[in-house]
DRENDRENKE-532631 format. One record per atom (N, C-alpha, C, CB): z, y, x. Coordinates in steps of 0.001 Angstrom, whole numbers, padded with zeros to 6 digits, always signed. Glycine has a CB too. Layout:
BEGIN
ZYX/...
//
This chain:
BEGIN
+000000-001195+000857/+000000+000000+000000/+000000+001240+000889/+001238+000008-000967/-000867+002191+000565/-000928+003424+001344/+000234+004324+000954/-002279+004151+001130/+001018+004810+001925/+002135+005677+001576/+001637+006984+000967/+002998+005962+002809/+002400+007504-000001/+002003+008747-000652/+002162+009911+000321/+002839+008989-001932/+001151+010784+000364/+001202+011941+001257/+002054+013034+000625/-000224+012469+001564/+002844+013731+001475/+003553+014886+000920/+002581+016059+000793/+004775+015276+001813/+003051+017124+000159/+002166+018264-000140/+001568+018862+001119/+002927+019342-000902/+002357+018959+002180/+001868+019537+003430/+000757+018714+004039/+002995+019674+004419/+000920+017380+004025/-000114+016506+004583/-001392+016569+003757/+000390+015062+004658/-001239+016599+002430/-002428+016694+001571/-003170+017997+001842/-002036+016603+000075/-002403+019069+001973/-003010+020377+002238/-003765+020369+003559/-001939+021475+002252/-003156+019761+004569/-003798+019711+005889/-005087+018907+005826/-002846+019104+006935/-005070+017779+005119/-006275+016957+005007/-007382+017681+004245/-005948+015636+004316/-006985+018435+003209/-007984+019207+002464/-008646+020243+003361/-007341+019895+001249/-007855+020908+004215/-008416+021919+005111/-009390+021291+006094/-007300+022646+005868/-009040+020108+006602/-009941+019401+007525/-011232+019028+006810/-009260+018132+008099/-011105+018535+005580/-012295+018126+004824/-013206+019312+004581/-011898+017486+003486/-012616+020462+004269/-013432+021648+004013/-014099+022136+005286/-012582+022761+003410/-013425+021974+006429/-014033+022395+007696/-015217+021501+008041/-012994+022365+008835/-015094+020211+007759/-016174+019269+008044/-017307+019450+007058/-015663+017827+008004/-016969+019622+005787/-017977+019771+004735/-017711+021073+003981/-017960+018546+003758/-018351+022177+004380/-018086+023463+003738/-018484+023511+002270/-018803+024543+004474/-019218+022503+001778/-019598+022468+000368/-018686+021576-000457/-021024+021999+000228/-017590+021101+000147/-016739+020145-000559/-016179+020736-001844/-015599+019689+000340/-015800+022042-001841/-015262+022623-003063/-016348+022778-004123/-014618+023974-002766/-017576+023090-003711/-018691+023219-004655/-018991+021871-005303/-019953+023766-003942/-019029+020826-004490/-019309+019489-005023/-018191+019034-005941/-019498+018478-003884/-016948+019401-005609/-015816+019049-006470/-015930+019737-007821/-014489+019424-005798/-016348+020989-007804/-016510+021724-009065/-017630+021117-009898/-016799+023214-008794/-018764+020793-009265/-019884+020195-009988/-019457+018880-010633/-021080+019965-009044/-018701+018074-009880/-018212+016798-010415/-017235+017026-011567/-017536+015973-009304/-016317+017971-011385/-015321+018237-012422/-015962+018776-013691/-014280+019220-011912/-016992+019618-013546/-017663+020151-014731/-018377+019053-015510/-018659+021235-014331/-018863+018037-014786/-019494+016916-015463/-018496+016087-016253/-020203+016043-014464/-017301+015926-015687/-016279+015104-016350/-015475+015883-017385/-015336+014522-015318/-015251+017156-017079/-014352+017963-017914/-014928+019379-017998/-012879+017980-017329/-015934+019580-018834/-016653+020867-018869/-015894+021949-019654/-018037+020669-019488/-014645+022199-019253/-013791+023093-020024/-013566+024422-019306/-012456+022424-020306/-013466+025465-020123/-013304+026835-019616/-012135+027478-020348/-014619+027680-019804/-011270+028135-019584/-010156+028868-020191/-010240+030336-019778/-008782+028253-019769/-010075+031228-020752/-010029+032658-020468/-008581+033083-020323/-010736+033476-021581/-008282+033769-019232/-006925+034262-019049/-006587+035336-020063/-006743+034799-017645/-005287+035487-020324/-004852+036507-021275/-005193+037908-020788/-003355+036394-021519/-005474+038038-019491/-005781+039354-018930/-007249+039743-019104/-005424+039379-017462/-008087+038832-019598/-009503+039144-019782/-009663+040155-020913/-010317+037858-020080/-010480+041171-020684/-010713+042238-021651/-011127+041637-023003/-011799+043218-021130/-010405+041949-024074/-010771+041402-025400/-012206+041726-025796/-009826+041942-026466/-012744+042845-025314/-014109+043220-025649/-015155+042326-025014/-014354+044627-025242/-014746+041512-024023/-015689+040614-023353/-015725+039225-023981/-015335+040495-021888/-014763+038909-024824/-014566+037511-025242/-015756+036953-026014/-013318+037398-026095/-016366+037768-026857/-017527+037272-027605/-018659+036905-026648/-018010+038330-028625/-018926+037767-025656/-019996+037485-024690/-019673+036253-023856/-020221+038693-023771/-018404+036088-023496/-018021+034923-022693/-018043+033643-023518/-016633+035126-022092/-017644+033722-024778/-017733+032546-025654/-019185+032098-025805/-017123+032854-027043/-020089+033062-025933/-021505+032732-026044/-021996+032087-024759/-022333+033987-026365/-021551+032606-023610/-021948+032023-022322/-021454+030578-022216/-021392+032868-021145/-020241+030326-022624/-019670+028972-022574/-020507+028009-023402/-018211+028976-023078/-020807+028373-024646/-021550+027454-025515/-022994+027298-025058/-021515+027945-026962/-023615+028374-024553/-025007+028320-024097/-025184+027316-022980/-025470+029691-023633/-024175+027166-022125/-024284+026280-020964/-023663+024900-021197/-023627+026929-019771/-023413+024557-022449/-022902+023229-022761/-021475+023015-022312/-023771+022196-022139/-020715+024075-022191/-019310+023978-021804/-018437+024106-023052/-018943+025071-020755/-017148+023943-022876/-016229+023995-024016/-015065+024913-023680/-015716+022576-024388/-014586+025637-024687/-013385+026428-024501/-012192+025490-024502/-013246+027515-025601/-011364+025578-023482/-010167+024730-023397/-009169+025148-024468/-009519+024819-021983/-008548+024157-025088/-007546+024453-026112/-006156+024579-025512/-007549+023374-027185/-005948+023987-024337/-004658+024091-023661/-004832+024695-022283/-003984+022720-023557/-003898+024415-021377/-003949+024976-020028/-004873+024187-019115/-002560+025021-019430/-005235+022959-019504/-006032+022100-018637/-007509+022484-018733/-005832+020613-019009/-008055+023079-017665/-009460+023506-017674/-010009+023446-016258/-009611+024942-018259/-011315+023144-016147/-011974+023131-014839/-012193+024543-014329/-013310+022388-014915/-012691+025432-015207/-012958+026825-014847/-011977+027735-015575/-014423+027217-015186/-011328+028597-014823/-010465+029615-015418/-011004+030984-015016/-008969+029437-014965/-011221+031825-016004/-011703+033190-015766/-010507+034117-015874/-012837+033599-016782/-010075+034660-014755/-008863+035464-014729/-008752+036220-013414/-007630+034586-014943/-007965+037276-013427/-007613+037959-012186/-006147+037813-011876/-007977+039423-012263/-005455+036993-012677/-004004+036844-012569/-003652+035494-011939/-003341+036978-013959/-003024+035479-010766/-002686+034209-010115/-001725+033345-010919/-002092+034477-008769/-001020+033923-011872/-000101+033134-012691/-000840+032263-013696/+000866+034048-013419/-002171+032458-013841/-002922+031742-014873/-003924+030734-014308/-003648+032730-015742/-003795+030377-013020/-004819+029545-012402/-004421+028082-012267/-005153+030089-011059/-003286+027720-012784/-002769+026352-012615/-003789+025298-013054/-001469+026176-013412/-004042+024337-012169/-004896+023199-012489/-006381+023455-012404/-004586+022734-013828/-006804+024660-012102/-008241+024980-012085/-008911+024447-010824/-008454+026498-012186/-010129+023942-010980/-010963+023563-009845/-011817+024743-009399/-011854+022363-010204/-012107+025623-010362/-012913+026815-010088/-012256+027987-010803/-014408+026628-010552/-012019+029061-010074/-011485+030298-010654/-012506+031401-010430/-010095+030680-010026/-012858+032096-011516/-013772+033236-011387/-013022+034512-011723/-015017+033070-012310/-013034+035457-010806/-012404+036751-011036/-013375+037662-011771/-011955+037393-009702/-012949+038285-012871/-013829+039222-013558/-013984+040535-012794/-013303+039498-014950/-013253+040669-011700/-013297+041886-010892/-013808+041570-009492/-011904+042542-010820/-014108+042639-008731/-014548+042450-007349/-013363+042207-006423/-015345+043666-006873/-012223+042838-006722/-011031+042663-005887/-010352+041335-006179/-010046+043816-006109/-010105+040548-005150/-009550+039200-005356/-008348+038919-004460/-010623+038152-005104/-007724+039967-003907/-006680+039717-002925/-005518+038892-003467/-006165+041016-002405/-005150+039124-004733/-004019+038357-005300/-004403+036894-005498/-003563+038970-006649/-005621+036634-005933/-006075+035259-006145/-006295+034539-004813/-007370+035248-006972/-006904+035220-003850/-007260+034585-002578/-006039+034067-001840/-008012+035562-001696/-004917+034747-001993/-003711+034339-001272/-002916+033270-002014/-002832+035541-001024/-003323+032964-003249/-002549+032046-004092/-003276+030739-004377/-002205+032718-005397/-004576+030798-004561/-005350+029635-004987/-005382+028561-003904/-006773+030050-005351/-005199+027285-004267/-005311+026216-003270/-006675+026229-002599/-005062+024852-003918/-006721+025874-001332/-007978+025915-000587/-009017+024952-001139/-007724+025603+000864/-008556+023916-001855/-009505+022944-002409/-010275+023497-003599/-008776+021684-002822/-009818+024619-004165/-010473+025198-005334/-011495+026246-004898/-009431+025824-006289/-012498+026446-005745/-013534+027446-005484/-013141+028759-006144/-014919+026965-006000/-013294+029853-005424/-013024+031178-005967/-014295+032013-005890/-011860+031869-005206/-014738+032520-007035/-015893+033425-007086/-015448+034736-007715/-017083+032793-007893/-016278+035759-007534/-015902+037076-008040/-017106+037776-008665/-015312+037937-006912/-016826+038863-009387/-017855+039647-010055/-018188+040880-009226/-017402+040052-011470/-019475+041090-009007/-019926+042336-008386/-020835+043080-009363/-020670+042056-007039/-021907+042448-009794/-022756+042998-010837/-023298+044371-010508/-022006+043060-012113/-023162+045290-011462/-023684+046642-011288/-022711+047564-010568/-024033+047229-012624/-021578+047007-010136/-020561+047859-009511/-021064+048624-008289/-019383+047021-009114/-021825+048006-007385/-022276+048777-006214/-023046+050035-006579/-023140+047912-005337/-023977+049928-007532/-024768+051108-007883/-023917+052149-008599/-025957+050712-008759/-022970+051704-009419/-022121+052653-010134/-021142+053331-009187/-021361+051949-011259/-020641+052600-008211/-019745+053208-007219/-020519+054190-006345/-019076+052119-006341/-021752+053833-005989/-022587+054764-005219/-022829+056046-006012/-023936+054104-004846/-023017+055912-007315/-023197+057083-008179/-021938+057948-008175/-023542+056648-009621/-020772+057308-008196/-019495+058036-008132/-019408+058836-006837/-018298+057056-008238/-019715+058199-005710/-019654+058891-004419/-020621+060071-004409/-019980+057918-003258/-021845+059842-004882/-022834+060917-004945/-022320+062088-005786/-024156+060390-005524/-021719+061771-006938/-021203+062809-007835/-020200+063712-007135/-020557+062175-009059/-019245+063099-006440/-018167+063894-005867/-018556+064541-004540/-016945+063033-005673/-019475+063939-003813/-019989+064604-002612/-020717+065883-003012/-020938+063659-001813/-021558+065793-004049/-022283+066976-004505/-021359+067978-005190/-023400+066572-005454/-020361+067485-005934/-019423+068400-006594/-018667+069233-005565/-018429+067616-007474/-018269+068591-004466/-017556+069324-003418/-018500+070275-002707/-016919+068355-002408/-019720+069818-002442/-020700+070647-001750/-021066+071873-002587/-021958+069830-001427/-021185+071702-003907/-021622+072770-004800/-020454+073536-005440/-022502+072193-005884/-019250+073339-004949/-018082+074099-005415/-017877+073969-006923/-018232+075572-005043/-018101+072800-007458/-018025+072619-008917/-016661+073018-009483/-018320+071166-009278/-015525+072570-008911/-014233+072990-009486/-014072+074507-009526/-013086+072385-008688/-014548+075190-008484/-014429+076649-008420/-015225+077302-009550/-014917+077173-007050/-016468+076841-009761/-017293+077465-010787/-016823+077115-012202/-018739+077047-010607/-016203+075965-012378/-015609+075645-013683/-014461+076601-013977/-015111+074175-013720/-013656+076871-012943/-012557+077825-013121/-013088+079221-013402/-011657+077847-011880/-014176+079607-012719/-014773+080916-012956/-015322+081019-014380/-015887+081184-011937/-015920+079950-014860/-016449+079946-016230/-015333+080165-017246/-017176+078620-016523/-014207+079493-017010/-013074+079602-017941/-012484+081007-017971/-011990+078604-017563/-012668+081776-016884/-012083+083119-016809/-013141+084230-016825/-011239+083239-015551/-014381+083869-017150/-015486+084838-017202/-015597+085624-015896/-015293+085808-018381/-015549+084898-014789/-015595+085527-013465/-016965+085325-012831/-014492+084954-012546/-017614+086439-012466/-018896+086389-011750/-018612+086694-010287/-019949+087406-012354/-018685+085650-009449/-018301+085820-008046/-019314+085083-007176/-016845+085294-007784/-020126+085852-006451/-021164+085236-005614/-020726+085117-004155/-022456+086048-005698/-019478+085395-003883/-018996+085213-002512/-018884+083725-002204/-017627+085918-002307/-019013+083364-000964/-018926+081968-000510/-019825+081053-001334/-017478+081474-000584/-021139+081325-001352/-022042+080470-002145/-022165+079076-001541/-023434+081113-002250/-022529+078098-002353/-022750+076743-001821/-023896+076754-000811/-023057+075743-002971/-023682+076091+000302/-024702+076013+001349/-024908+074563+001753/-024302+076867+002578/-026069+074231+002296/-026256+072867+002812/-025211+072570+003887/-027691+072684+003387/-024794+071320+004034/-023799+070989+005047/-024310+071283+006456/-023402+069524+004931/-023402+071724+007303/-023772+071997+008697/-024124+070706+009426/-022628+072722+009429/-023531+069609+008962/-023704+068328+009647/-024303+067314+008675/-022349+067811+010218/-025279+066572+009119/-025971+065632+008235/-025645+064183+008602/-027487+065861+008298/-024420+063949+009049/-024013+062582+009385/-022948+062133+008390/-023477+062492+010857/-023076+060911+007897/-022075+060304+007023/-021633+058992+007647/-022634+060080+005580/-020349+058687+007505/-019778+057454+008031/-019232+056646+006864/-018663+057747+009084/-019601+055372+006786/-019099+054477+005746/-018378+053322+006435/-020263+053954+004820/-017088+053193+006186/-016322+052074+006748/-016322+050953+005719/-014848+052503+007122/-016999+049863+006060/-017198+048754+005137/-018662+048663+004781/-016338+048920+003869/-019316+047578+005193/-020775+047481+005021/-021178+046365+004066/-021444+047256+006367/-020276+045992+003156/-020600+044980+002150/-021463+045557+001040/-019324+044392+001561/-021424+044924-000128/-022293+045341-001229/-022024+046784-001645/-022107+044414-002426/-020744+047169-001701/-020408+048535-002110/-020848+049528-001042/-018893+048670-002376/-020458+049266+000201/-020796+050171+001282/-022295+050330+001474/-020177+049691+002552/-023035+049251+001297/-024490+049299+001466/-025150+050164+000394/-025076+047884+001428/-024684+050023-000853/-025238+050850-001935/-024925+052325-001698/-024679+050401-003305/-023732+052603-001223/-023348+053984-000908/-024228+054528+000209/-021855+054062-000502/-024450+053723+001237/-025272+054166+002374/-026681+054524+001923/-025330+053075+003455/-027266+053701+001074/-028634+053983+000599/-028668+055295-000188/-029159+052817-000286/-027649+055518-001007/-027611+056740-001809/-027425+057977-000924/-026481+056658-002846/-026527+057903+000044/-026322+059038+000950/-027565+059268+001811/-025084+058800+001849/-028247+058188+002157/-029488+058326+002923/-030536+059115+002153/-030039+056954+003288/-030573+058923+000827/-031533+059658+000000/-031191+061142-000081/-031584+059064-001403/-029935+061485+000203/-029533+062894+000266/-029901+063524+001601/-028032+063027+000030/-030379+062711+002525/-030759+063226+003830/-029751+062969+004927/-030995+064668+003734/-028679+062227+004608/-027679+061924+005626/-028164+060832+006571/-026368+061504+004971/-027782+060952+007826/-027889+059865+008798/-026609+059067+008638/-028088+060394+010296/-026728+057806+008177/-025542+057049+007764/-025168+056010+008819/-025786+056363+006406/-023941+056119+009309/-023389+055177+010277/-022418+054254+009549/-022680+055923+011458/-022618+052954+009662/-021703+051989+009081/-020756+051466+010142/-022469+050838+008432/-019504+051268+009769/-018517+050666+010654/-018021+049389+009997/-017334+051650+010952/-018064+048294+010737/-017647+047010+010188/-016907+046223+011255/-018860+046210+009663/-016384+045084+010835/-015655+044224+011772/-016565+043719+012875/-015026+043043+011038/-017797+043351+012551/-018691+042718+013522/-019712+043675+014121/-019410+041573+012875/-020041+044757+013415/-021113+045632+013887/-022497+045055+013666/-020928+045923+015340/-022593+044063+012778/-023883+043426+012517/-024836+044424+011849/-023700+042168+011625/-026086+044545+012312/-027034+045506+011727/-027275+045233+010243/-028365+045463+012482/-027557+046297+009514/-027845+046186+008088/-028864+047263+007748/-026541+046332+007214/-029897+046881+007007/-030997+047825+006778/-030622+049003+005884/-032159+047101+006171/-029464+048975+005236/-029037+050117+004431/-028532+051272+005297/-027950+049690+003456/-028205+050969+006549/-027607+051951+007442/-028576+052305+008564/-026286+051421+008022/-028445+053528+009067/-029231+053902+010245/-028726+053163+011473/-029175+055424+010479/-027410+052947+011525/-026821+052175+012614/-025499+051617+012118/-026625+053048+013903/-025134+050433+012607/-023830+049837+012291/-023119+049558+013615/-023985+048513+011431/-021864+049965+013685/-021068+049778+014895/-019824+048960+014578/-020676+051140+015510/-019312+048206+015560/-018029+047537+015355/-016919+048584+015302/-017754+046498+016484/-016083+048514+014310/-015038+049522+014135/-014128+049613+015355/-014209+049208+012896/-013793+048470+015955/-012874+048465+017090/-013422+049209+018299/-012552+047050+017477/-014748+049356+018366/-015356+049962+019548/-016040+051300+019255/-016355+049008+020146/-016042+051717+017998/-016870+052860+017606/-016367+054197+018122/-016962+052920+016124/-015093+054291+018444/-014526+055583+018805/-014355+055774+020310/-013203+055753+018131/-014984+054913+021096/-014887+055071+022540/-015895+054210+023253/-013496+054738+023019/-016140+054514+024521/-017103+053763+025318/-016420+052567+025953/-017741+054656+026398/-017052+051411+025857/-016562+050212+026526/-017687+049674+027391/-016069+049135+025499/-017356+048696+028217/-018377+048100+029074/-019492+047496+028248/-017767+047041+029980/-019132+046994+027049/-020137+046343+026190/-020896+047354+025338/-019467+045308+025283/-020417+048599+025278/-021028+049582+024390/-021228+050896+025133/-020161+049798+023130/-022445+051238+025500/-022692+052496+026184/-022405+053688+025290/-024117+052552+026674/-022209+054850+025896/-021822+056046+025147/-022813+056395+024046/-021681+057217+026085/-024082+056105+024245/-025119+056474+023266/-024931+055757+021937/-026503+056161+023822/-024168+054649+021923/-024002+053899+020681/-022618+054080+020079/-024262+052430+020923/-021772+054923+020663/-020476+055187+020054/-020625+056284+019006/-019431+055588+021127/-019589+056419+018194/-019627+057358+017075/-019081+058716+017504/-018823+056811+015878/-019838+059768+017247/-019342+061131+017425/-018815+061582+016062/-020475+062110+017976/-017550+061212+015777/-016990+061439+014446/-016918+062916+014091/-015612+060830+014353/-016813+063786+015088/-016706+065219+014817/-017960+065771+014150/-016436+065975+016104/-019067+065045+014207/-020320+065486+013589/-020430+065039+012130/-021508+064954+014381/-019481+064260+011648/-019592+063690+010301/-019197+064704+009231/-018716+062439+010180/-019995+064764+008184/-019701+065614+007032/-018953+064838+005954/-020993+066198+006458/-019239+063540+005850/-018657+062685+004811/-018153+061399+005449/-019695+062374+003691/-016970+060958+005026/-016399+059676+005437/-016030+058905+004183/-015153+059869+006367/-016659+057740+003980/-016386+056922+002793/-015680+055640+003218/-017701+056595+002022/-014576+055333+002540/-013851+054087+002767/-014253+053108+001669/-012295+054320+002785/-014910+052011+002060/-015390+051009+001102/-014845+049646+001510/-016958+050987+001036/-013524+049578+001627/-012868+048392+002176/-012137+047596+001097/-011889+048796+003272/-012173+046260+001194/-011318+045444+000333/-009893+045470+000876/-011849+043982+000241/-008958+044935+000106/-007604+044807+000628/-007445+043441+001294/-006555+044995-000502/-007175+043440+002574/-006861+042231+003325/-005756+042605+004308/-008137+041645+004067/-005113+041621+004924/-004117+041977+005948/-004709+042830+007060/-003511+040719+006546/-006002+042641+007351/-006640+043385+008437/-006952+044834+008037/-007922+042678+008867/-007189+045101+006756/-007545+046459+006339/-006335+047272+005890/-008560+046405+005218/-005183+046636+005747/-003978+047333+005304/-003569+048359+006366/-002819+046323+005033/-003651+049646+006026/-003312+050698+006979/-004314+050860+008108/-001975+050428+007555/-005539+050375+007894/-006556+050409+008948/-006904+051835+009380/-007813+049699+008474/-006926+052748+008414/-007292+054138+008722/-006027+054857+009197/-007929+054867+007462/-005878+054944+010482/-004666+055453+011116/-004778+056958+011370/-004398+054709+012435/-003654+057605+011683/-003735+059016+012076/-004662+059227+013266/-002349+059547+012410/-004635+058298+014237/-005501+058421+015401/-006966+058367+015033/-005192+057341+016394/-007332+057498+014089/-008726+057404+013666/-009162+058712+012999/-008923+056208+012699/-008331+059257+012123/-008711+060475+011417/-008735+061687+012343/-007758+060727+010263/-007968+061647+013416/-007993+062775+014359/-009345+062927+015035/-006915+062599+015415/-010175+061891+015006/-011510+061977+015619/-012472+062816+014777/-012089+060573+015816/-012115+063085+013507/-012991+063829+012607/-012616+065308+012595/-012922+063249+011184/-013568+066134+012194/-013371+067579+012174/-013814+068129+010825/-014150+068262+013328/-012863+068241+009885/-013185+068796+008575/-014117+067941+007759/-013780+070134+008733/-013864+066630+007690/-014720+065708+006951/-014269+065626+005490/-014701+064305+007604/-015204+065324+004587/-014865+065024+003199/-014656+063518+003096/-015986+065520+002205/-013423+063106+002857/-013086+061684+002784/-013117+061232+001329/-011691+061407+003415/-013848+060144+001064/-013926+059558-000268/-013464+058109-000163/-015381+059656-000857/-012451+057728-000939/-011963+056344-000904/-012225+055665-002232/-010459+056298-000570/-013116+054643-002199/-013426+053886-003416/-013073+052400-003239/-014925+054040-003779/-012449+052070-002095/-012156+050664-001800/-010789+050264-002296/-012252+050402-000312/-009810+050363-001419/-008430+050071-001772/-007533+051143-001165/-008013+048654-001286/-006523+051558-001943/-005620+052598-001487/-004816+052205-000276/-004704+052977-002576/-004656+050903-000060/-003860+050423+001080/-004523+050707+002418/-003612+048935+000950/-005802+051085+002419/-006510+051316+003681/-005977+052531+004428/-007993+051490+003420/-005437+053510+003685/-004929+054726+004333/-003623+055130+003645/-005987+055895+004267/-002586+055298+004427/-001299+055685+003896/-001345+057138+003402/-000205+055505+004963/-000581+057423+002356/-000538+058781+001820/-000097+059773+002887/+000402+058851+000614/+000940+059423+003655/+001424+060325+004698/+000358+060581+005753/+002675+059755+005351/-000422+059554+006076/-001514+059706+007046/-002554+060682+006520/-002169+058342+007351/-002903+060548+005258/-003917+061416+004660/-003424+062862+004572/-004302+060903+003264/-002187+063048+004131/-001632+064397+004044/-001611+065053+005425/-000209+064361+003444/-001242+064289+006447/-001235+064828+007800/-002616+065253+008263/-000672+063814+008753/-003640+064443+007913/-005019+064771+008306/-005543+065988+007552/-005941+063573+008059/-005137+066154+006282/-005514+067336+005515/-004860+068589+006114/-005109+067170+004030/-003582+068485+006439/-002860+069623+007015/-003444+070027+008365/-001375+069287+007170/-003893+069024+009140/-004429+069302+010475/-005880+069773+010440/-004321+068064+011341/-006543+069644+009280/-007931+070056+009174/-008932+068988+009559/-008152+071241+010009/-008455+067794+009917/-009389+066706+010212/-010134+066269+008951/-008641+065509+010827/-009453+066355+007818/-010061+066097+006507/-010016+067406+005733/-009313+064934+005725/-011173+067891+005242/-011193+069163+004499/-010933+068934+003012/-012547+069879+004690/-011344+067759+002517/-011119+067417+001121/-011056+065894+001019/-012244+068008+000196/-010203+065404+000120/-010117+063964-000124/-010374+063692-001596/-008733+063403+000304/-011335+062840-001865/-011606+062383-003229/-011165+060928-003292/-013137+062550-003624/-010183+060654-004153/-009524+059345-004151/-009643+058683-005517/-008042+059483-003755/-010398+057598-005573/-010403+056786-006792/-009335+055704-006706/-011792+056152-007022/-008818+055471-005509/-007754+054495-005284/-006693+055160-004428/-008296+053190-004604/-005450+054793-004651/-004342+055373-003903/-003382+054281-003480/-003613+056439-004737/-002513+054634-002550/-001587+053632-001995/-000715+053027-003079/-000703+054257-000911/-000330+053825-004053/+000436+053332-005204/-000319+053688-006468/+001880+053930-005232/-000509+052713-007362/-001218+052965-008623/-000403+052431-009798/-002626+052311-008603/-000301+053214-010892/-000756+054595-011028/-000066+055507-010015/-000501+055099-012449/-000754+056574-009643/-000182+057511-008682/+000988+058244-009340/-001260+058522-008174/+002190+058154-008747/+003361+058796-009371/+003188+060308-009482/+004630+058481-008569/+003767+060875-010527/+003693+062323-010720/+004335+063073-009561/+004366+062718-012030/+005228+062403-008835/+005919+063043-007710/+005067+063077-006440/+007223+062317-007426/+003909+062415-006439/+003088+062362-005227/+002578+063753-004854/+001903+061399-005421/+002634+064092-003570/+002111+065399-003138/+000606+065528-003342/+002441+065632-001676/-000087+064411-003519/-001536+064466-003694/-001940+065207-004969/-002107+063061-003716/-001092+065165-006000/-001412+065832-007263/-001424+067350-007124/-000417+065426-008335/-000699+067861-006173/-000484+069314-006112/-001310+069998-005029/+000976+069603-005878/-002298+069290-004496/-003110+069869-003434/-004490+070243-003965/-003236+068890-002257/-004948+071480-003739/-006296+071855-004172/-007387+071166-003356/-006468+073357-004078/-006996+070583-002193/-007985+069896-001360/-008016+068386-001628/-007689+070153+000117/-007461+067963-002770/-007477+066543-003155/-007943+066415-004603/-006063+065898-002975/-008859+065491-004841/-009291+065130-006204/-008908+063679-006434/-010849+065348-006407/-008194+063408-007526/-007759+062044-007843/-008417+061600-009143/-006206+061962-007956/-009026+060415-009138/-009517+059789-010364/-008802+058442-010516/-011088+059609-010332/-008613+057958-011758/-007731+056818-012001/-008392+055440-011841/-007175+056928-013372/-008939+055154-010660/-009526+053846-010345/-010596+053472-011376/-008427+052757-010295/-011588+054346-011505/-012628+054155-012526/-014032+054028-011946/-012600+055301-013499/-014179+054130-010637/-015535+054178-010071/-016297+052868-010243/-015466+054526-008601/-015597+051745-010282/-016290+050454-010353/-015822+049599-011506/-016106+049699-009073/-015669+050199-012688/-015225+049427-013843/-016218+048296-014147/-015060+050347-015073/-015680+047128-014472/-016506+045958-014740/-017019+045980-016177/-015715+044670-014474/-018271+045588-016369/-018858+045452-017701/-018958+043970-018062/-020260+046130-017764/-018980+043675-019359/-019102+042282-019802/-020351+041637-019224/-019132+042203-021334/-021452+042391-019174/-022708+041845-018635/-022581+041493-017159/-023849+042846-018829/-021736+042233-016428/-021509+041914-015017/-020849+040549-014870/-020642+042994-014351/-019827+040293-015700/-019094+039025-015618/-019993+037869-016016/-017840+039056-016514/-020715+038017-017113/-021617+036949-017573/-022698+036688-016534/-022261+037319-018931/-023270+037731-015969/-024305+037551-014951/-023785+036835-013721/-024879+038887-014552/-022575+037190-013286/-021992+036533-012112/-021707+035063-012396/-020702+037247-011683/-021188+034765-013583/-020925+033371-013956/-022218+032575-014055/-020168+033305-015287/-023243+033171-014650/-024556+032523-014767/-025075+032094-013397/-025567+033469-015443/-025079+033050-012484/-025616+032777-011147/-024784+031718-010437/-025659+034065-010308/-023454+031819-010531/-022591+030859-009840/-022758+029452-010402/-021129+031291-009947/-022834+029333-011730/-022979+028003-012335/-024305+027369-011940/-022874+028091-013866/-025368+028157-011941/-026676+027645-011532/-026634+027129-010099/-027746+028734-011669/-025999+027880-009212/-025905+027474-007806/-025032+026233-007646/-025344+028621-006956/-023927+026183-008361/-023032+025025-008269/-023757+023761-008723/-021757+025248-009120/-024461+023834-009839/-025173+022657-010355/-026304+022223-009434/-025729+022944-011741/-026765+023153-008578/-027799+022815-007597/-027196+022371-006270/-028719+024007-007370/-025851+022312-006214/-025180+021906-004974/-025189+022968-003902/-025814+020676-004436/-025292+024236-004323/-025369+025357-003386/-024116+026206-003535/-026651+026212-003631/-023579+026671-002399/-022412+027557-002474/-022830+028862-003138/-021810+027824-001054/-022106+029296-004185/-022483+030528-004879/-022440+031743-003951/-021562+030758-006072/-023373+032641-004141/-023386+033864-003338/-022166+034722-003623/-024657+034663-003602/-021515+034500-004769/-020315+035257-005134/-019028+034585-004668/-020267+035451-006631/-019146+033452-003934/-017944+032747-003469/-017181+033603-002463/-018319+031385-002834/-015867+033566-002565/-014999+034344-001671/-014708+033540-000424/-013680+034743-002377/-014916+034163+000747/-014502+033545+002004/-013005+033704+002136/-015241+034173+003226/-012258+032618+001912/-010808+032730+001823/-010184+033282+003098/-010208+031384+001508/-010784+032956+004268/-010218+033457+005524/-010425+034961+005670/-010843+032729+006714/-011465+035516+004977/-011712+036949+005030/-010995+037685+003907/-013201+037224+004963/-010827+037006+002753/-010195+037641+001611/-011163+038416+000734/-009121+038550+002081/-012486+038173+000904/-013485+038840+000057/-014775+038053+000107/-013723+040309+000508/
//
C-alpha cells in the first residue's frame, strides 16, 4: 500500500509536475470540464453581468453549479475559490487570487477593452493638464476672462511608461500619436513595438558596463510619467524618492496600483518640484481617506479607480477565448504567470 502523502509533499510533487509539464493545469481543466462541466459565479460578480454569463454557460454546454462544487469559479474573491480547478477573475488585477490559489489550479483574468479605455483616461488627463482645463472651468464659473498663462505645447516631448504589458502598451501607442517619444521601462527591457525604446528599469537611470550612456534614460527630459504596474511583491513601493528625484517637473499619472508609490514619496516629489502634477486613479489606500493630504493639493487630481472598469462583454470575451484554448490543449493567453503575479 502506498503511504498517504501529507499536504506539503503533495504540493511539492504538484510543483515538480508543473515544471516538467507546463500544460498540466490546462489538461487538468480540460479533463475536469469533461467530467464535471459546472460553473459557479461568486457573490462578488456584478449582478448586471449575470444574464450574460448565464447565456455564456448554456451556449458552451456547461451547467450552473447548484452548490459549492464547481470546476470553474468566476470570482475575484479568494474566499470563494474552494475546490475549483479553474478560477477566472472578472478583473485584470489578480494579486489576491494569485497568492491564494493552489498551484495545480489554472488562473485566468479579464483584460478585454480595458487597455484602450485606460489609454483614453491617460490621454484625457494629460490633455486636461496641458490645456489648463481645471483653471478654465473655474474661470467659467466666475465669469473671468483671463488670457494670462495660455496653454502652450510641452517643452519636452518625451514620455516614460513604467510597465510594458497590455495597459502600458496601449498607453504608449496613444501618447505616441500625440507626438511623444515614448520610453518603456520594464523588468527585462525586452523591445516592444508600441514603444520607441524599452529599457530595463534596474539599469535605466545610470550607465553600466552592459548599457552604454546612449541607451540610459534622461528622466529630466520627460514631460509625462505613467505608472502602469500590477501589484506584486516586486512592484510594492517600486517608485522610490530616488527614482522620482531623476525627474524635473513631470506630470505623473498612476493607473496601475497605488502600492507602486507611497503617498509620502509622492508628496515629497511634488514639494520638491520633481513632479508638477499627479493624476491618480489608484492610491496607496482605497477609498482615499478624507484626511489624506492628496485631497487638499491643487497639484493633485484624484479619480475613484474608474479608468479600467470591466464590462460584461469583456468578461464573456475573456472566458470565450480561454475556454476555446483550453479545449484545444493550449495555455490561455489570459493565464496568470503565478511566479510573476500577473
